[in-house]
Backbone as CSV, one residue per row, in Angstrom:
resi,resn,N_x,N_y,N_z,CA_x,CA_y,CA_z,C_x,C_y,C_z
1,MET,94.670,141.372,103.785,95.585,140.817,104.714,94.394,139.607,105.862
2,TYR,94.921,138.894,105.946,94.152,137.868,106.678,95.036,137.469,108.025
3,LYS,94.105,137.591,109.135,94.430,137.515,110.166,93.512,136.801,111.431
4,TYR,93.873,136.256,112.339,92.733,135.756,113.016,91.673,134.516,112.385
5,ASP,91.939,134.016,111.210,91.345,133.141,110.619,90.338,134.049,109.616
6,GLY,90.170,135.441,109.409,89.687,135.938,108.660,90.345,137.291,107.830
7,LEU,89.456,138.209,107.266,89.818,139.117,106.419,90.191,140.091,106.970
8,VAL,91.032,141.244,107.499,91.220,142.436,108.119,90.734,143.458,107.191
9,ILE,89.498,144.013,107.565,88.713,144.998,106.850,89.346,146.404,107.197
10,HIS,89.984,146.620,108.491,90.180,148.049,109.125,91.395,147.495,110.211
11,GLN,92.680,148.455,109.841,93.653,148.308,111.044,93.504,150.062,111.371
12,SER,94.066,150.076,112.792,94.367,151.309,113.062,94.909,151.229,114.340
13,HIS,95.840,152.273,114.887,96.524,152.461,115.986,95.702,153.859,116.795
14,ASP,96.486,153.713,117.997,96.182,154.704,119.017,97.259,154.349,119.800
15,ASP,97.337,155.232,121.020,98.008,155.549,122.167,98.168,153.957,122.791
16,ASP,96.800,153.423,122.731,96.881,151.994,123.457,96.997,150.446,122.277
17,GLY,97.573,151.086,121.360,97.837,149.808,120.590,97.018,149.517,119.201
18,ILE,96.821,148.436,119.085,96.129,147.974,117.809,94.776,148.011,117.652
19,LEU,94.294,148.390,116.844,92.545,148.136,116.646,92.176,147.484,115.258
20,GLU,91.794,146.452,115.182,91.429,145.714,113.782,90.127,145.070,113.737
21,VAL,89.436,145.057,112.603,88.152,144.545,112.281,88.154,143.662,111.458
22,VAL,88.118,142.317,111.399,87.959,141.301,110.898,86.964,140.585,110.643
23,GLU,86.701,140.176,109.080,85.254,139.326,108.898,85.827,137.755,108.419
24,GLN,84.870,137.129,108.764,84.817,135.555,108.700,83.622,134.986,108.606
25,GLN,83.126,134.540,107.429,82.165,133.785,107.059,80.661,134.471,107.890
26,GLY,80.648,136.007,107.276,79.630,136.171,107.642,79.357,137.109,109.004
27,VAL,80.848,137.075,109.704,81.070,137.461,111.340,81.635,138.505,111.278
28,ARG,81.332,139.959,111.370,82.339,140.890,111.686,83.051,141.036,113.203
29,SER,84.301,140.916,113.336,84.892,141.232,114.972,85.921,142.140,115.060
30,LEU,85.547,142.525,116.340,86.631,143.587,116.849,87.753,142.933,117.466
31,HIS,88.948,143.498,117.531,90.274,142.824,117.950,90.808,143.880,118.275
32,PHE,92.032,144.066,119.525,92.634,144.771,119.967,94.283,144.374,119.985
33,GLY,94.324,143.786,118.657,95.908,143.498,118.638,96.052,142.206,119.177
34,SER,94.749,141.213,119.395,95.232,139.802,120.008,93.780,138.634,119.392
35,TYR,94.105,137.505,119.705,93.145,136.708,118.849,91.571,136.878,119.439
36,PRO,91.605,137.174,120.874,90.322,137.579,121.435,89.222,138.293,120.696
37,LYS,88.014,137.932,120.515,87.230,139.062,120.070,86.587,139.913,121.029
38,GLN,86.657,141.239,120.591,86.002,142.491,121.966,84.453,142.396,121.354
39,SER,83.895,142.348,120.193,82.584,142.315,119.919,82.568,142.006,118.488
40,SER,81.482,141.141,118.240,81.106,140.085,117.031,79.880,140.787,116.649
41,LEU,79.437,140.838,115.270,78.285,141.569,114.694,78.165,140.061,113.641
42,LEU,76.846,139.866,113.581,76.093,138.936,112.396,76.011,139.524,111.174
43,LEU,76.347,139.758,110.208,75.970,140.957,109.398,74.770,140.413,108.354
44,SER,74.226,139.279,108.509,73.130,139.065,108.211,71.680,139.523,109.542
45,ASP,72.475,139.655,110.340,71.012,139.753,111.616,72.170,140.509,112.509
46,PRO,72.010,142.144,112.123,72.927,143.208,112.866,72.437,143.044,114.309
47,ASP,71.256,142.956,114.422,70.521,143.326,115.692,70.628,142.313,116.743
48,GLN,71.255,140.850,116.367,71.207,139.741,117.360,72.701,140.150,117.895
49,LEU,72.505,139.493,119.619,73.753,139.445,120.015,74.467,138.050,119.867
50,TYR,75.816,137.984,118.863,75.971,136.856,118.461,77.081,136.184,119.643
51,LEU,77.826,136.696,120.262,78.506,135.979,121.207,78.000,135.794,122.610
52,ASP,78.446,134.464,122.759,77.790,134.063,123.930,78.225,134.632,125.112
53,TYR,78.842,135.098,125.319,79.047,136.091,126.667,77.891,137.423,126.458
54,ALA,77.858,137.879,125.173,76.923,139.036,125.119,75.618,138.502,125.719
55,ARG,75.220,137.343,125.335,73.885,137.120,125.545,73.669,136.656,126.859
56,ALA,74.435,136.180,127.876,74.503,136.071,129.151,74.521,137.200,129.803
57,MET,75.258,138.289,129.388,75.357,139.596,129.867,73.756,140.403,129.892
58,THR,72.941,139.454,129.436,71.337,140.073,129.663,70.732,138.752,130.404
59,SER,71.191,138.419,131.235,70.885,137.656,132.597,70.063,138.739,133.167
60,TRP,70.642,139.884,133.697,69.992,140.670,134.272,68.463,140.792,134.231
61,LEU,68.365,140.259,132.985,66.537,140.515,132.518,65.317,139.724,133.253
62,LEU,66.424,138.744,133.791,65.543,137.692,134.611,65.080,138.421,135.889
63,PHE,65.504,139.279,136.350,65.361,139.993,137.421,64.611,141.630,137.299
64,LYS,64.895,142.223,136.302,64.239,143.267,136.202,63.532,143.516,134.790
65,GLU,62.627,144.231,134.710,62.058,144.763,133.057,62.242,145.340,132.682
66,ASN,62.220,147.037,132.797,62.210,147.996,131.733,62.987,149.060,132.851
67,PRO,64.170,148.957,132.398,65.310,150.135,133.153,65.033,151.490,132.478
68,ASN,65.142,152.444,133.435,64.810,153.711,132.829,65.993,154.629,132.574
69,ASN,67.306,154.150,133.364,68.390,154.775,133.038,69.552,153.245,133.274
70,ALA,70.353,153.331,132.687,71.611,152.451,132.613,73.018,153.076,132.212
71,LEU,73.921,152.783,132.894,75.296,152.827,132.614,76.123,151.402,132.078
72,LEU,76.737,151.871,131.072,77.848,150.778,130.478,79.071,151.338,130.605
73,VAL,80.025,150.582,131.059,81.392,150.787,131.194,82.060,149.642,130.508
74,GLY,82.672,150.361,129.592,83.196,149.744,128.442,82.413,149.644,127.328
75,LEU,82.742,150.046,125.821,81.330,149.902,124.851,82.017,148.934,123.870
76,GLY,83.225,148.837,123.606,83.602,147.696,122.632,82.954,148.425,121.114
77,GLY,82.285,147.200,120.421,81.623,147.326,119.152,80.330,147.995,119.366
78,GLY,79.971,147.996,120.503,78.650,148.535,120.942,77.297,147.517,121.135
79,SER,77.524,146.351,121.094,76.584,144.858,121.380,75.523,145.310,121.974
80,LEU,76.206,145.373,123.847,75.025,145.741,124.477,74.477,147.182,124.604
81,ALA,75.112,148.011,123.909,74.409,149.545,123.884,73.396,149.518,123.004
82,LYS,73.510,148.469,121.832,72.434,148.671,120.428,71.569,147.612,121.181
83,HIS,71.547,146.503,121.862,70.796,145.809,122.325,69.705,146.774,123.100
84,LEU,70.329,147.528,124.118,69.448,148.368,125.390,68.725,149.210,124.321
85,LEU,69.156,149.862,123.534,68.717,151.186,122.490,67.512,150.405,121.928
86,HIS,67.435,149.100,121.217,66.632,148.534,120.339,65.466,147.620,121.114
87,HIS,65.698,147.492,122.128,64.887,146.862,122.940,64.148,147.729,124.022
88,PHE,64.816,148.814,124.742,64.339,150.102,125.566,64.568,151.119,124.888
89,PRO,63.932,151.451,124.290,63.926,152.921,123.037,63.907,154.029,124.313
90,GLU,63.316,153.671,125.329,62.972,154.907,126.151,64.304,155.202,127.574
91,CYS,65.181,154.053,127.249,65.844,153.853,128.612,67.000,155.111,127.665
92,ARG,67.548,155.963,129.282,68.686,156.595,128.740,69.833,155.857,129.067
93,LEU,70.682,155.949,128.373,71.886,155.298,127.939,73.029,155.720,128.222
94,ARG,73.886,155.807,129.473,75.203,156.580,129.081,76.211,155.452,129.291
95,ALA,77.125,155.339,128.032,78.042,154.406,127.887,79.771,155.380,128.486
96,VAL,80.833,154.847,128.893,81.981,155.464,129.448,82.557,154.338,128.667
97,GLU,83.408,154.760,127.942,84.846,154.428,126.801,86.135,154.547,127.057
98,TYR,87.202,154.292,127.291,88.113,154.779,127.296,89.065,154.988,126.228
99,ARG,88.723,154.789,124.914,89.574,154.660,124.060,88.726,155.563,122.581
100,LYS,89.091,156.556,122.483,87.967,157.401,121.303,87.847,156.545,119.981
101,SER,89.255,155.859,119.648,89.165,155.061,118.482,88.172,154.130,118.632
102,VAL,87.836,153.311,119.553,87.417,152.592,119.706,85.657,152.865,119.105
103,VAL,85.196,154.157,119.959,83.699,154.631,119.969,83.550,154.879,118.024
104,LYS,84.457,155.267,117.550,84.309,155.433,115.990,84.600,154.418,115.425
105,ILE,84.881,153.276,115.826,84.988,152.014,115.363,83.362,151.269,115.203
106,ALA,83.028,151.817,116.414,81.482,151.246,116.868,80.513,151.673,116.019
107,ARG,80.855,152.901,115.748,80.118,153.997,114.858,80.088,153.429,113.362
108,SER,81.484,153.154,112.697,81.700,153.224,111.608,81.441,151.783,111.140
109,HIS,81.811,150.594,111.752,82.231,149.132,111.499,81.120,148.244,111.936
110,PHE,80.406,148.682,113.188,79.200,148.015,113.942,78.035,148.389,114.053
111,GLY,77.818,149.712,113.574,76.128,150.017,113.572,75.659,150.646,114.865
112,LEU,76.708,151.236,115.533,76.340,152.300,116.675,75.779,153.057,116.357
113,PRO,73.830,153.276,116.660,73.548,154.695,116.066,73.648,155.888,116.329
114,LEU,73.620,157.149,116.228,73.686,158.223,116.909,71.679,158.262,117.251
115,ASP,71.999,158.437,118.615,70.614,158.240,119.349,70.581,159.140,120.390
116,PRO,69.540,160.089,120.667,69.330,161.038,121.680,69.623,160.296,122.955
117,HIS,69.325,159.117,122.936,68.965,158.466,124.299,70.419,157.969,124.461
118,LEU,71.396,158.116,123.942,72.724,157.651,123.955,73.691,158.583,124.173
119,LYS,74.391,158.587,125.376,75.534,159.671,125.547,76.770,158.609,125.824
120,ILE,77.913,159.187,125.062,79.355,158.642,125.145,79.975,159.345,125.704
121,ILE,80.832,159.036,126.974,81.898,159.600,127.645,83.205,158.951,127.335
122,VAL,84.087,159.560,126.640,85.456,159.145,126.244,86.528,159.583,127.826
123,ALA,86.334,158.334,128.499,87.198,158.611,129.691,87.478,157.290,130.184
124,ASP,88.791,156.992,131.130,88.680,156.178,132.201,87.333,155.798,132.967
125,GLY,86.838,154.628,132.408,85.418,154.082,133.442,85.896,153.983,135.043
126,GLY,86.545,153.555,135.542,87.035,153.277,136.905,87.135,154.797,137.889
127,GLN,87.915,155.931,137.184,88.311,156.856,137.352,86.628,157.857,137.518
128,TYR,86.307,157.497,136.095,84.772,158.219,135.713,83.778,157.965,137.021
129,LEU,83.548,156.470,137.388,82.536,156.128,138.167,82.792,156.859,139.698
130,ARG,84.351,156.892,140.279,84.771,157.093,141.367,84.321,158.716,141.599
131,GLN,84.462,159.202,140.680,84.648,160.921,140.546,82.895,160.841,140.553
132,HIS,82.101,160.641,140.053,80.547,160.592,140.185,79.718,160.079,140.980
133,SER,80.322,159.210,141.481,79.692,158.415,142.686,78.488,159.254,143.532
134,GLU,78.597,160.371,143.689,77.953,161.156,144.658,76.957,162.049,143.622
135,SER,77.565,162.490,142.743,76.526,163.335,141.856,75.618,162.551,141.387
136,ARG,75.974,161.290,140.784,74.995,160.378,140.220,74.569,159.260,141.258
137,GLY,74.724,159.412,142.559,74.070,158.385,143.739,72.882,158.249,143.185
138,GLY,72.624,156.888,143.198,71.050,156.241,143.022,70.249,156.079,141.665
139,HIS,71.108,156.893,140.593,70.923,157.106,139.649,70.394,155.965,138.552
140,TYR,71.140,154.806,138.382,71.021,153.949,137.568,70.121,152.645,137.885
141,ASP,69.253,152.374,136.963,68.583,150.790,137.344,69.691,149.522,137.233
142,LEU,70.356,150.132,136.048,71.485,148.935,135.747,72.778,149.777,135.038
143,VAL,73.750,148.787,135.714,74.887,148.971,135.520,76.047,147.791,134.599
144,LEU,76.278,147.621,133.515,77.040,146.953,132.710,78.411,146.981,132.536
145,ILE,79.241,146.363,133.174,80.365,146.482,132.900,81.340,145.433,132.142
146,ASP,81.611,145.552,131.135,82.420,144.963,129.653,83.959,145.800,129.658
147,ALA,84.812,145.780,130.288,85.962,146.745,130.092,87.142,145.781,130.116
148,PHE,87.912,146.238,128.967,88.848,145.034,128.619,90.053,145.677,127.634
149,ASP,91.181,145.300,127.896,92.535,145.543,127.090,92.102,144.238,126.353
150,HIS,93.799,144.389,125.376,94.263,143.711,124.965,94.664,142.536,125.862
151,GLU,94.846,142.415,127.109,95.594,141.358,127.792,94.286,140.591,128.763
152,GLY,93.318,141.476,128.961,92.249,141.089,129.874,91.591,142.100,130.485
153,LEU,91.009,141.938,131.589,89.910,142.819,132.361,90.786,144.009,132.834
154,ALA,90.172,145.112,132.395,91.129,146.821,132.535,91.405,147.169,133.826
155,GLN,92.414,146.738,134.141,93.323,146.944,135.277,92.463,148.735,136.538
156,ALA,91.452,149.358,135.628,91.029,150.424,136.398,89.811,150.327,137.038
157,ILE,89.158,148.613,136.779,88.165,148.612,137.304,88.385,147.337,138.647
158,CYS,89.380,146.992,138.775,89.915,145.937,139.769,90.319,146.475,141.154
159,SER,89.136,147.345,141.783,89.464,147.580,143.237,88.082,147.919,143.717
160,ALA,88.073,147.461,145.608,86.991,147.806,145.948,86.238,149.209,145.502
161,ALA,87.251,150.217,145.256,86.752,151.691,145.344,85.917,151.393,144.113
162,PHE,85.736,150.940,143.278,85.381,150.516,141.862,84.352,150.441,142.133
163,PHE,83.617,149.413,142.739,82.663,148.411,143.038,81.906,148.962,144.046
164,ASP,82.627,149.913,144.909,81.764,150.799,146.062,81.083,151.944,145.516
165,ALA,81.588,152.426,144.286,81.168,153.604,143.299,79.977,152.876,142.515
166,CYS,79.987,151.786,141.946,79.176,150.771,141.234,77.868,151.154,142.105
167,LYS,77.975,150.308,143.429,76.538,150.395,144.017,76.045,151.573,144.292
168,ALA,76.831,152.722,144.475,76.373,153.952,145.086,75.813,154.585,144.113
169,VAL,75.829,154.511,142.826,75.418,154.886,141.678,74.001,153.970,141.209
170,LEU,74.015,153.001,141.366,72.845,152.368,141.536,71.372,152.622,142.468
171,LYS,70.478,152.862,141.811,68.855,152.831,142.822,69.150,151.763,143.687
172,ASN,68.538,151.857,144.572,68.273,150.785,145.806,68.268,149.367,145.690
173,ASP,67.193,149.341,144.190,66.827,147.762,143.577,67.347,147.885,142.171
174,GLY,68.593,148.459,141.931,69.189,148.466,140.999,70.484,146.905,140.927
175,ILE,70.681,146.495,139.507,71.146,145.564,139.328,72.523,145.870,138.683
176,MET,73.813,145.316,138.983,75.283,145.189,138.181,75.318,144.062,137.852
177,ALA,75.897,144.054,136.122,76.389,142.624,135.476,77.683,143.173,135.165
178,ILE,78.858,142.311,135.527,80.205,142.329,134.875,80.411,140.907,134.322
179,ASN,81.228,141.222,133.052,82.267,140.227,132.348,83.356,140.197,132.961
180,LEU,83.692,139.003,133.477,84.641,138.250,134.023,85.546,137.548,133.206
181,TRP,85.584,137.690,131.602,86.307,137.072,131.142,87.874,137.117,131.644
182,GLY,88.726,136.128,130.916,89.786,136.019,130.817,90.462,136.344,132.837
183,THR,89.558,136.695,133.421,90.460,137.004,135.245,90.675,135.584,135.428
184,ASP,92.077,136.059,135.814,92.681,134.712,136.360,91.799,134.607,137.730
185,LYS,92.104,133.196,138.308,91.640,132.470,139.561,91.842,133.364,141.024
186,ALA,93.329,133.751,140.832,92.857,134.759,142.118,92.619,136.097,141.876
187,LEU,92.629,136.658,140.852,91.550,137.766,140.578,90.348,137.618,140.692
188,PHE,89.724,136.505,140.007,88.131,136.366,140.215,88.031,136.401,141.666
189,GLU,88.589,135.789,142.593,88.408,135.336,143.997,88.331,136.771,144.571
190,GLN,89.430,137.507,144.334,89.437,138.838,144.938,88.166,139.495,144.741
191,ILE,88.097,139.779,143.219,86.782,140.519,142.713,85.217,139.816,143.634
192,ALA,85.183,138.619,143.507,84.077,138.145,144.437,84.224,138.364,145.726
193,GLN,85.057,138.205,146.367,85.188,138.818,147.863,84.859,140.130,147.873
194,TRP,85.155,141.143,146.854,84.648,142.612,147.136,83.476,142.636,147.114
195,LEU,83.033,141.977,145.573,81.521,142.193,145.417,80.346,141.494,146.761
196,GLY,80.862,140.275,147.166,80.259,139.869,148.393,80.309,140.854,149.459
197,GLN,81.286,141.207,149.893,81.417,142.183,150.807,80.624,143.698,150.654
198,ILE,80.742,144.162,149.553,79.906,145.774,149.271,78.509,145.253,148.565
199,PHE,78.108,144.306,148.495,76.708,144.165,147.768,75.547,142.931,149.077
200,ASN,76.465,142.986,150.103,76.024,142.136,151.348,75.735,140.614,150.794
201,TRP,76.339,139.806,149.951,76.322,138.901,149.219,75.413,138.446,148.593
202,LYS,74.731,139.568,148.069,73.450,139.476,147.042,74.039,139.388,145.579
203,ILE,74.481,138.266,145.698,75.932,138.288,143.998,75.380,136.927,143.606
204,LEU,75.413,136.900,142.066,75.344,135.642,141.643,76.373,135.101,140.546
205,PHE,76.741,134.229,140.228,77.692,134.114,138.990,77.352,133.088,138.052
206,LEU,77.451,133.514,136.810,77.070,132.542,135.705,77.984,132.231,134.720
207,PRO,78.743,131.024,134.957,79.591,130.868,133.638,78.918,130.767,132.596
208,VAL,79.695,131.216,131.607,79.139,130.964,130.045,79.742,129.794,129.438
209,ARG,78.669,128.946,129.118,79.082,127.465,128.966,79.751,127.358,127.284
210,ASP,81.302,126.482,127.707,82.198,125.888,126.888,82.848,127.443,126.643
211,LYS,83.091,128.420,127.582,84.003,129.678,127.586,84.280,130.054,128.601
212,GLY,85.355,130.769,128.366,86.202,131.359,129.282,85.425,132.422,130.443
213,ASN,84.351,133.208,129.914,83.500,134.180,131.041,83.037,133.528,131.822
214,ILE,82.788,134.589,132.954,81.751,134.158,133.777,81.389,135.601,133.820
215,ILE,79.859,135.813,134.139,78.919,137.028,134.353,78.875,137.078,135.795
216,GLY,78.899,138.255,136.544,78.511,138.195,137.748,77.721,139.204,137.914
217,LEU,76.861,139.184,138.714,75.415,139.313,138.904,75.373,140.247,140.652
218,ALA,75.188,141.491,140.625,75.125,142.178,142.130,73.999,142.811,142.366
219,PHE,73.261,142.771,143.285,71.717,143.034,143.552,71.827,144.131,144.634
220,ASN,71.358,145.265,144.532,71.658,146.398,145.326,70.457,145.953,146.794
221,ASP,70.579,146.717,147.526,69.685,146.222,148.824,68.517,145.927,148.770
222,ASP,67.619,146.840,148.150,65.988,146.485,148.033,65.850,145.759,146.796
223,THR,66.740,145.063,145.719,65.974,144.111,145.374,65.391,142.990,146.022
224,PRO,64.107,142.587,145.370,63.181,141.590,145.849,63.640,140.146,146.059
225,LEU,63.011,139.454,146.850,63.846,138.220,147.063,62.810,137.383,145.904
226,TYR,63.588,136.834,144.920,62.611,136.475,143.826,62.139,135.019,144.159
227,SER,61.018,134.623,143.203,60.760,133.394,143.231,61.165,132.324,142.075
228,MET,61.644,130.994,142.662,62.027,130.491,141.443,61.386,129.950,140.334
229,GLN,59.891,129.829,140.926,58.718,129.479,139.841,58.733,130.568,139.168
230,ASP,58.612,131.798,139.400,58.387,133.193,138.774,59.467,133.081,137.771
231,LEU,60.670,132.692,138.506,61.813,132.960,137.254,61.732,132.405,135.996
232,ARG,61.301,130.933,136.555,61.279,129.981,135.268,60.066,130.462,134.166
233,GLU,58.944,130.756,135.209,58.129,131.232,133.889,58.406,132.669,132.900
234,ARG,59.002,133.526,133.490,59.921,134.274,133.150,60.801,134.003,132.138
235,ALA,61.661,133.521,132.518,62.843,132.735,131.325,62.272,132.013,130.387
236,ALA,60.969,131.444,130.483,60.457,131.063,128.750,59.915,132.181,127.992
237,ALA,59.487,133.230,128.684,58.827,134.073,128.177,59.953,135.035,127.190
238,LEU,60.826,135.106,128.322,62.185,135.908,127.764,62.624,135.322,126.603
239,GLU,62.635,133.769,126.715,63.579,133.091,125.298,62.593,133.367,124.199
240,GLN,61.229,133.122,124.559,60.465,133.335,123.316,60.560,134.775,122.547
241,HIS,60.953,135.693,123.248,60.608,137.038,123.215,62.012,137.420,122.394
242,TYR,63.039,137.246,123.165,64.575,137.722,122.748,65.202,136.742,121.635
243,GLN,64.670,135.391,122.084,65.502,134.296,121.099,66.731,134.291,121.949
244,ILE,66.897,134.333,122.937,68.059,133.956,123.831,67.838,133.345,125.156
245,GLU,68.867,132.279,125.426,68.771,130.920,126.021,68.385,131.242,127.438
246,PHE,67.543,132.114,127.953,67.132,132.460,129.385,66.740,131.112,130.342
247,PRO,66.239,129.967,130.298,65.868,129.111,130.890,67.231,128.053,131.313
248,ALA,68.245,128.386,129.998,69.552,127.720,130.338,70.510,128.800,131.570
249,PHE,70.236,129.977,131.291,71.199,130.774,132.320,70.171,130.481,133.710
250,LEU,69.288,130.293,133.873,68.495,129.957,135.181,68.932,128.908,135.701
251,LYS,68.950,127.753,135.043,69.383,126.507,135.545,71.007,126.518,135.673
252,ASP,71.600,127.254,134.868,73.298,127.335,135.440,73.236,128.179,136.610
253,LEU,72.662,129.345,137.071,72.754,130.204,138.022,72.487,129.224,139.198
254,LYS,71.510,128.464,138.995,71.010,127.714,140.677,72.018,126.441,140.569
255,LYS,72.659,126.002,139.490,73.509,125.059,139.677,75.159,125.517,140.315
256,HIS,75.562,126.816,140.128,76.678,127.291,140.292,76.736,127.989,141.870
257,ASN,75.503,128.345,142.089,75.611,129.400,143.307,74.608,128.744,144.622
258,SER,75.236,127.490,144.957,74.618,126.756,145.830,74.385,127.662,147.304
259,ARG,75.574,128.344,147.641,76.113,128.940,148.640,75.413,130.324,148.791
260,LEU,74.904,130.852,147.599,74.537,132.519,147.460,73.232,132.294,147.142
261,LEU,72.524,131.696,146.228,71.382,131.224,145.938,70.124,132.088,147.011
262,SER,70.254,131.349,147.795,68.987,131.816,148.910,69.042,133.570,149.383
263,LYS,70.226,134.169,149.089,70.197,135.869,148.944,69.487,136.273,148.310
264,VAL,69.025,135.656,147.098,68.617,136.364,145.989,67.312,135.728,145.381
265,ILE,67.295,134.286,145.593,66.277,133.521,144.964,65.698,132.647,146.390
266,LYS,64.242,132.569,146.423,63.832,131.925,147.121,63.330,130.313,146.370
267,PRO,63.026,129.430,146.905,62.975,128.094,146.283,61.476,128.118,145.708
């Protein structure tokens, strides 16, 4: 069967709807019963972050080196989890995924490994964070949020209480990155307002070129004020190491954050 311009190699249902895995021209993608890709895997190079937004989610690397503890809200096909496990093998990663079926597909079709450094919790990400914000307070260097359903951004994370909990579980110099793909203008402005108020306006937004995604970055209170010259040098080194367009990310962060930039980056 063909769908979304490709061959459907897996289709299943759970209480939250359809899950489909589709292959097209050497790329395997996860769909939740609609055209947008939730995750994609380049079969010839499975360690590569194939989707533009997934690469943009790594923009946190401009500002932080080796995370020891990371939290991922929303697993999808596991691209971001695999990237962390591959490049930071000592990092302890906890992933919260709402749908057990998604975890199974990430394992069976997208190569998410069984790794002692990765713990997966099947739970509502928003509820999980709010419930554990005290017991895991100040625990994570990095929080990555990539939580969607077939319509767009998961409603469970669209609240000030959720972002309060994100800040609470971060270390004092921790960073949060969130994928805001598909967010309508009013909701985006509301989330930006919440992030600004909660993180004292130490926030930046990275629009993904030619896509509908915007990556939000939020920096906890003790993150340093970064030098633009140091960041340029770091971006060039990161591009060479990861084969990801970090200099373009830095250029776009500067271009699109004129009012916010001085809170995070000095000239």
